[in-house]
N, CA, C and O atoms as a GROMACS GRO file, in nm:
protein
  352
    1MET      N    1   0.790  -1.386  -1.481
    1MET     CA    2   0.844  -1.488  -1.397
    1MET      C    3   0.758  -1.614  -1.412
    1MET      O    4   0.635  -1.605  -1.414
    2TRP      N    5   0.822  -1.727  -1.422
    2TRP     CA    6   0.751  -1.855  -1.424
    2TRP      C    7   0.720  -1.896  -1.281
    2TRP      O    8   0.796  -1.866  -1.190
    3ASP      N    9   0.609  -1.964  -1.261
    3ASP     CA   10   0.570  -2.006  -1.126
    3ASP      C   11   0.631  -2.138  -1.084
    3ASP      O   12   0.613  -2.179  -0.969
    4ASP      N   13   0.702  -2.207  -1.173
    4ASP     CA   14   0.760  -2.338  -1.141
    4ASP      C   15   0.891  -2.353  -1.216
    4ASP      O   16   0.906  -2.301  -1.327
    5LEU      N   17   0.987  -2.424  -1.157
    5LEU     CA   18   1.115  -2.446  -1.223
    5LEU      C   19   1.108  -2.558  -1.327
    5LEU      O   20   1.187  -2.561  -1.421
    6HIS      N   21   1.014  -2.649  -1.310
    6HIS     CA   22   0.998  -2.761  -1.402
    6HIS      C   23   0.920  -2.717  -1.526
    6HIS      O   24   0.815  -2.654  -1.514
    7VAL      N   25   0.970  -2.748  -1.642
    7VAL     CA   26   0.904  -2.708  -1.767
    7VAL      C   27   0.766  -2.772  -1.778
    7VAL      O   28   0.672  -2.706  -1.824
    8GLU      N   29   0.751  -2.896  -1.736
    8GLU     CA   30   0.621  -2.964  -1.746
    8GLU      C   31   0.528  -2.927  -1.631
    8GLU      O   32   0.412  -2.970  -1.629
    9GLY      N   33   0.576  -2.847  -1.535
    9GLY     CA   34   0.493  -2.808  -1.422
    9GLY      C   35   0.493  -2.915  -1.316
    9GLY      O   36   0.571  -3.010  -1.321
   10SER      N   37   0.404  -2.900  -1.219
   10SER     CA   38   0.393  -2.999  -1.111
   10SER      C   39   0.247  -3.008  -1.067
   10SER      O   40   0.167  -2.919  -1.093
   11ASN      N   41   0.215  -3.115  -1.001
   11ASN     CA   42   0.081  -3.139  -0.947
   11ASN      C   43  -0.027  -3.139  -1.054
   11ASN      O   44  -0.141  -3.103  -1.026
   12GLY      N   45   0.007  -3.177  -1.176
   12GLY     CA   46  -0.092  -3.185  -1.282
   12GLY      C   47  -0.120  -3.054  -1.353
   12GLY      O   48  -0.200  -3.052  -1.446
   13PHE      N   49  -0.057  -2.946  -1.312
   13PHE     CA   50  -0.076  -2.816  -1.376
   13PHE      C   51   0.048  -2.781  -1.456
   13PHE      O   52   0.160  -2.802  -1.408
   14PRO      N   53   0.033  -2.728  -1.576
   14PRO     CA   54   0.152  -2.680  -1.648
   14PRO      C   55   0.206  -2.555  -1.581
   14PRO      O   56   0.132  -2.483  -1.514
   15ARG      N   57   0.335  -2.529  -1.600
   15ARG     CA   58   0.387  -2.407  -1.539
   15ARG      C   59   0.327  -2.286  -1.610
   15ARG      O   60   0.294  -2.292  -1.728
   16MET      N   61   0.313  -2.177  -1.537
   16MET     CA   62   0.246  -2.058  -1.589
   16MET      C   63   0.340  -1.939  -1.587
   16MET      O   64   0.415  -1.919  -1.491
   17LEU      N   65   0.335  -1.860  -1.694
   17LEU     CA   66   0.410  -1.736  -1.699
   17LEU      C   67   0.322  -1.628  -1.638
   17LEU      O   68   0.216  -1.595  -1.691
   18GLN      N   69   0.368  -1.573  -1.528
   18GLN     CA   70   0.289  -1.472  -1.458
   18GLN      C   71   0.297  -1.339  -1.532
   18GLN      O   72   0.403  -1.303  -1.583
   19PRO      N   73   0.186  -1.266  -1.539
   19PRO     CA   74   0.186  -1.140  -1.613
   19PRO      C   75   0.273  -1.034  -1.546
   19PRO      O   76   0.286  -1.030  -1.423
   20ALA      N   77   0.333  -0.948  -1.627
   20ALA     CA   78   0.414  -0.838  -1.575
   20ALA      C   79   0.324  -0.733  -1.510
   20ALA      O   80   0.207  -0.720  -1.546
   21TYR      N   81   0.379  -0.659  -1.416
   21TYR     CA   82   0.303  -0.553  -1.352
   21TYR      C   83   0.397  -0.442  -1.305
   21TYR      O   84   0.517  -0.464  -1.287
   22THR      N   85   0.340  -0.324  -1.287
   22THR     CA   86   0.414  -0.210  -1.235
   22THR      C   87   0.327  -0.146  -1.127
   22THR      O   88   0.209  -0.120  -1.149
   23LEU      N   89   0.386  -0.121  -1.012
   23LEU     CA   90   0.316  -0.056  -0.903
   23LEU      C   91   0.380   0.080  -0.878
   23LEU      O   92   0.500   0.098  -0.897
   24MET      N   93   0.299   0.176  -0.835
   24MET     CA   94   0.347   0.311  -0.812
   24MET      C   95   0.305   0.356  -0.672
   24MET      O   96   0.188   0.346  -0.636
   25ASN      N   97   0.401   0.405  -0.595
   25ASN     CA   98   0.375   0.457  -0.462
   25ASN      C   99   0.416   0.604  -0.458
   25ASN      O  100   0.505   0.645  -0.533
   26LEU      N  101   0.353   0.682  -0.371
   26LEU     CA  102   0.381   0.825  -0.362
   26LEU      C  103   0.383   0.865  -0.216
   26LEU      O  104   0.301   0.818  -0.137
   27ARG      N  105   0.478   0.952  -0.179
   27ARG     CA  106   0.488   0.996  -0.040
   27ARG      C  107   0.540   1.140  -0.037
   27ARG      O  108   0.639   1.174  -0.101
   28PHE      N  109   0.470   1.225   0.039
   28PHE     CA  110   0.513   1.363   0.063
   28PHE      C  111   0.524   1.382   0.213
   28PHE      O  112   0.441   1.333   0.289
   29GLY      N  113   0.628   1.453   0.256
   29GLY     CA  114   0.647   1.475   0.398
   29GLY      C  115   0.684   1.618   0.427
   29GLY      O  116   0.735   1.690   0.341
   30PHE      N  117   0.657   1.660   0.550
   30PHE     CA  118   0.691   1.795   0.596
   30PHE      C  119   0.746   1.785   0.736
   30PHE      O  120   0.684   1.727   0.825
   31THR      N  121   0.864   1.844   0.756
   31THR     CA  122   0.926   1.854   0.888
   31THR      C  123   0.968   2.000   0.906
   31THR      O  124   1.052   2.048   0.831
   32PRO      N  125   0.912   2.071   1.006
   32PRO     CA  126   0.952   2.210   1.026
   32PRO      C  127   1.097   2.218   1.074
   32PRO      O  128   1.149   2.124   1.134
   33VAL      N  129   1.162   2.330   1.046
   33VAL     CA  130   1.303   2.348   1.083
   33VAL      C  131   1.319   2.340   1.234
   33VAL      O  132   1.409   2.271   1.282
   34ARG      N  133   1.235   2.408   1.307
   34ARG     CA  134   1.242   2.405   1.454
   34ARG      C  135   1.116   2.337   1.507
   34ARG      O  136   1.015   2.403   1.534
   35GLY      N  137   1.122   2.210   1.520
   35GLY     CA  138   1.005   2.137   1.570
   35GLY      C  139   1.037   1.991   1.590
   35GLY      O  140   1.132   1.938   1.533
   36ASN      N  141   0.956   1.929   1.670
   36ASN     CA  142   0.977   1.787   1.700
   36ASN      C  143   0.879   1.698   1.626
   36ASN      O  144   0.879   1.577   1.649
   37TRP      N  145   0.797   1.752   1.541
   37TRP     CA  146   0.695   1.673   1.475
   37TRP      C  147   0.722   1.663   1.326
   37TRP      O  148   0.800   1.739   1.269
   38ARG      N  149   0.655   1.568   1.265
   38ARG     CA  150   0.666   1.546   1.121
   38ARG      C  151   0.532   1.494   1.070
   38ARG      O  152   0.462   1.421   1.141
   39ALA      N  153   0.496   1.531   0.948
   39ALA     CA  154   0.372   1.484   0.886
   39ALA      C  155   0.407   1.426   0.748
   39ALA      O  156   0.487   1.484   0.674
   40GLU      N  157   0.346   1.314   0.716
   40GLU     CA  158   0.367   1.250   0.586
   40GLU      C  159   0.232   1.206   0.530
   40GLU      O  160   0.152   1.145   0.600
   41LEU      N  161   0.208   1.236   0.406
   41LEU     CA  162   0.090   1.189   0.333
   41LEU      C  163   0.141   1.087   0.233
   41LEU      O  164   0.235   1.114   0.159
   42TYR      N  165   0.079   0.969   0.229
   42TYR     CA  166   0.128   0.864   0.140
   42TYR      C  167   0.013   0.793   0.070
   42TYR      O  168  -0.101   0.793   0.116
   43CYS      N  169   0.047   0.733  -0.043
   43CYS     CA  170  -0.047   0.650  -0.118
   43CYS      C  171   0.032   0.533  -0.177
   43CYS      O  172   0.128   0.554  -0.251
   44THR      N  173  -0.008   0.412  -0.144
   44THR     CA  174   0.053   0.294  -0.204
   44THR      C  175  -0.041   0.239  -0.309
   44THR      O  176  -0.163   0.247  -0.295
   45ASN      N  177   0.015   0.183  -0.414
   45ASN     CA  178  -0.062   0.132  -0.528
   45ASN      C  179  -0.152   0.241  -0.584
   45ASN      O  180  -0.274   0.227  -0.589
   46LEU      N  181  -0.090   0.350  -0.625
   46LEU     CA  182  -0.159   0.472  -0.668
   46LEU      C  183  -0.262   0.446  -0.777
   46LEU      O  184  -0.371   0.504  -0.773
   47ALA      N  185  -0.233   0.362  -0.874
   47ALA     CA  186  -0.326   0.335  -0.984
   47ALA      C  187  -0.428   0.226  -0.950
   47ALA      O  188  -0.511   0.190  -1.033
   48ASP      N  189  -0.422   0.173  -0.828
   48ASP     CA  190  -0.510   0.065  -0.781
   48ASP      C  191  -0.504  -0.055  -0.875
   48ASP      O  192  -0.606  -0.113  -0.912
   49LYS      N  193  -0.382  -0.092  -0.913
   49LYS     CA  194  -0.357  -0.204  -1.004
   49LYS      C  195  -0.373  -0.335  -0.928
   49LYS      O  196  -0.322  -0.350  -0.817
   50ASN      N  197  -0.442  -0.430  -0.988
   50ASN     CA  198  -0.459  -0.563  -0.931
   50ASN      C  199  -0.354  -0.653  -0.995
   50ASN      O  200  -0.376  -0.708  -1.103
   51ALA      N  201  -0.240  -0.669  -0.928
   51ALA     CA  202  -0.128  -0.745  -0.984
   51ALA      C  203  -0.120  -0.883  -0.921
   51ALA      O  204  -0.141  -0.899  -0.801
   52ILE      N  205  -0.089  -0.982  -1.003
   52ILE     CA  206  -0.066  -1.119  -0.953
   52ILE      C  207   0.081  -1.129  -0.915
   52ILE      O  208   0.169  -1.125  -1.001
   53ILE      N  209   0.107  -1.143  -0.786
   53ILE     CA  210   0.243  -1.150  -0.735
   53ILE      C  211   0.299  -1.292  -0.751
   53ILE      O  212   0.417  -1.309  -0.783
   54TYR      N  213   0.215  -1.392  -0.729
   54TYR     CA  214   0.261  -1.531  -0.739
   54TYR      C  215   0.144  -1.622  -0.775
   54TYR      O  216   0.033  -1.602  -0.727
   55THR      N  217   0.170  -1.721  -0.860
   55THR     CA  218   0.073  -1.824  -0.895
   55THR      C  219   0.117  -1.953  -0.828
   55THR      O  220   0.228  -2.001  -0.852
   56ASN      N  221   0.031  -2.009  -0.744
   56ASN     CA  222   0.067  -2.125  -0.663
   56ASN      C  223  -0.018  -2.246  -0.702
   56ASN      O  224  -0.141  -2.240  -0.700
   57THR      N  225   0.049  -2.354  -0.739
   57THR     CA  226  -0.021  -2.480  -0.769
   57THR      C  227   0.023  -2.590  -0.672
   57THR      O  228   0.003  -2.708  -0.701
   58GLY      N  229   0.083  -2.554  -0.561
   58GLY     CA  230   0.139  -2.651  -0.467
   58GLY      C  231   0.037  -2.733  -0.392
   58GLY      O  232   0.072  -2.839  -0.340
   59ASN      N  233  -0.088  -2.689  -0.384
   59ASN     CA  234  -0.191  -2.761  -0.309
   59ASN      C  235  -0.289  -2.833  -0.401
   59ASN      O  236  -0.404  -2.856  -0.364
   60PHE      N  237  -0.245  -2.867  -0.521
   60PHE     CA  238  -0.326  -2.938  -0.621
   60PHE      C  239  -0.446  -2.856  -0.668
   60PHE      O  240  -0.545  -2.912  -0.715
   61ASP      N  241  -0.438  -2.725  -0.654
   61ASP     CA  242  -0.536  -2.633  -0.712
   61ASP      C  243  -0.462  -2.506  -0.752
   61ASP      O  244  -0.344  -2.490  -0.719
   62LEU      N  245  -0.528  -2.418  -0.820
   62LEU     CA  246  -0.465  -2.296  -0.870
   62LEU      C  247  -0.503  -2.178  -0.781
   62LEU      O  248  -0.621  -2.145  -0.768
   63ARG      N  249  -0.402  -2.115  -0.719
   63ARG     CA  250  -0.425  -2.000  -0.630
   63ARG      C  251  -0.338  -1.884  -0.675
   63ARG      O  252  -0.223  -1.902  -0.715
   64TYR      N  253  -0.395  -1.764  -0.667
   64TYR     CA  254  -0.322  -1.642  -0.701
   64TYR      C  255  -0.298  -1.561  -0.574
   64TYR      O  256  -0.388  -1.543  -0.492
   65THR      N  257  -0.176  -1.513  -0.559
   65THR     CA  258  -0.144  -1.418  -0.453
   65THR      C  259  -0.136  -1.282  -0.519
   65THR      O  260  -0.056  -1.261  -0.610
   66ILE      N  261  -0.219  -1.188  -0.474
   66ILE     CA  262  -0.223  -1.056  -0.535
   66ILE      C  263  -0.171  -0.952  -0.437
   66ILE      O  264  -0.161  -0.977  -0.317
   67ASN      N  265  -0.138  -0.835  -0.490
   67ASN     CA  266  -0.090  -0.726  -0.406
   67ASN      C  267  -0.206  -0.661  -0.331
   67ASN      O  268  -0.322  -0.687  -0.361
   68GLU      N  269  -0.175  -0.576  -0.234
   68GLU     CA  270  -0.281  -0.509  -0.159
   68GLU      C  271  -0.342  -0.396  -0.243
   68GLU      O  272  -0.274  -0.342  -0.330
   69PRO      N  273  -0.467  -0.362  -0.218
   69PRO     CA  274  -0.531  -0.254  -0.294
   69PRO      C  275  -0.473  -0.118  -0.255
   69PRO      O  276  -0.386  -0.108  -0.169
   70ARG      N  277  -0.522  -0.014  -0.320
   70ARG     CA  278  -0.475   0.122  -0.292
   70ARG      C  279  -0.496   0.155  -0.144
   70ARG      O  280  -0.600   0.126  -0.086
   71VAL      N  281  -0.393   0.216  -0.084
   71VAL     CA  282  -0.399   0.260   0.056
   71VAL      C  283  -0.356   0.406   0.060
   71VAL      O  284  -0.248   0.440   0.010
   72ILE      N  285  -0.439   0.491   0.118
   72ILE     CA  286  -0.407   0.633   0.135
   72ILE      C  287  -0.404   0.660   0.284
   72ILE      O  288  -0.495   0.619   0.356
   73GLY      N  289  -0.300   0.729   0.330
   73GLY     CA  290  -0.291   0.753   0.473
   73GLY      C  291  -0.212   0.877   0.508
   73GLY      O  292  -0.148   0.939   0.424
   74LEU      N  293  -0.220   0.911   0.633
   74LEU     CA  294  -0.147   1.024   0.690
   74LEU      C  295  -0.072   0.971   0.810
   74LEU      O  296  -0.129   0.906   0.898
   75ARG      N  297   0.057   0.999   0.815
   75ARG     CA  298   0.139   0.955   0.927
   75ARG      C  299   0.190   1.078   1.000
   75ARG      O  300   0.253   1.165   0.940
   76LEU      N  301   0.163   1.086   1.129
   76LEU     CA  302   0.211   1.194   1.214
   76LEU      C  303   0.307   1.135   1.315
   76LEU      O  304   0.280   1.030   1.373
   77SER      N  305   0.418   1.203   1.338
   77SER     CA  306   0.512   1.155   1.438
   77SER      C  307   0.564   1.273   1.520
   77SER      O  308   0.570   1.386   1.472
   78TYR      N  309   0.600   1.243   1.642
   78TYR     CA  310   0.652   1.345   1.734
   78TYR      C  311   0.772   1.287   1.806
   78TYR      O  312   0.766   1.176   1.859
   79ARG      N  313   0.880   1.361   1.807
   79ARG     CA  314   1.003   1.319   1.874
   79ARG      C  315   1.013   1.395   2.006
   79ARG      O  316   1.021   1.518   2.009
   80PHE      N  317   1.012   1.320   2.115
   80PHE     CA  318   1.024   1.381   2.248
   80PHE      C  319   1.170   1.417   2.275
   80PHE      O  320   1.261   1.348   2.228
   81GLY      N  321   1.191   1.523   2.349
   81GLY     CA  322   1.326   1.568   2.378
   81GLY      C  323   1.354   1.699   2.306
   81GLY      O  324   1.265   1.758   2.245
   82LYS      N  325   1.477   1.743   2.313
   82LYS     CA  326   1.517   1.871   2.254
   82LYS      C  327   1.524   1.858   2.102
   82LYS      O  328   1.581   1.763   2.049
   83ALA      N  329   1.466   1.957   2.035
   83ALA     CA  330   1.474   1.961   1.888
   83ALA      C  331   1.615   2.001   1.848
   83ALA      O  332   1.674   2.089   1.911
   84THR      N  333   1.667   1.938   1.745
   84THR     CA  334   1.800   1.972   1.698
   84THR      C  335   1.789   2.036   1.560
   84THR      O  336   1.707   1.997   1.477
   85VAL      N  337   1.874   2.135   1.538
   85VAL     CA  338   1.880   2.204   1.410
   85VAL      C  339   2.023   2.191   1.359
   85VAL      O  340   2.118   2.213   1.433
   86GLU      N  341   2.038   2.154   1.232
   86GLU     CA  342   2.171   2.138   1.176
   86GLU      C  343   2.246   2.270   1.181
   86GLU      O  344   2.189   2.375   1.152
   87GLY      N  345   2.374   2.265   1.217
   87GLY     CA  346   2.458   2.384   1.219
   87GLY      C  347   2.463   2.449   1.357
   87GLY      O  348   2.538   2.545   1.375
   88GLU      N  349   2.387   2.400   1.455
   88GLU     CA  350   2.392   2.458   1.589
   88GLU      C  351   2.469   2.369   1.682
   88GLU      O  352   2.484   2.401   1.800
   0.00000   0.00000   0.00000
């Protein structure tokens, strides 16, 4: 993706072709058949890739917006009320 629509760029900077990137996220979850709770283990940006999302020259300087670093977490949730089971 180019950072500017103008071929000559703007604000004294030529337009820049931003490098391609691939991000990988992973999520595993478990919900018991008869239960009100759920557990999920997740990882965002699995390879811890430092990707340039956007190149900004709008403030007369060169700034890079990058993605967030690797995040690993556990999400627990509980649903209050009667548990429902499909088919009942």
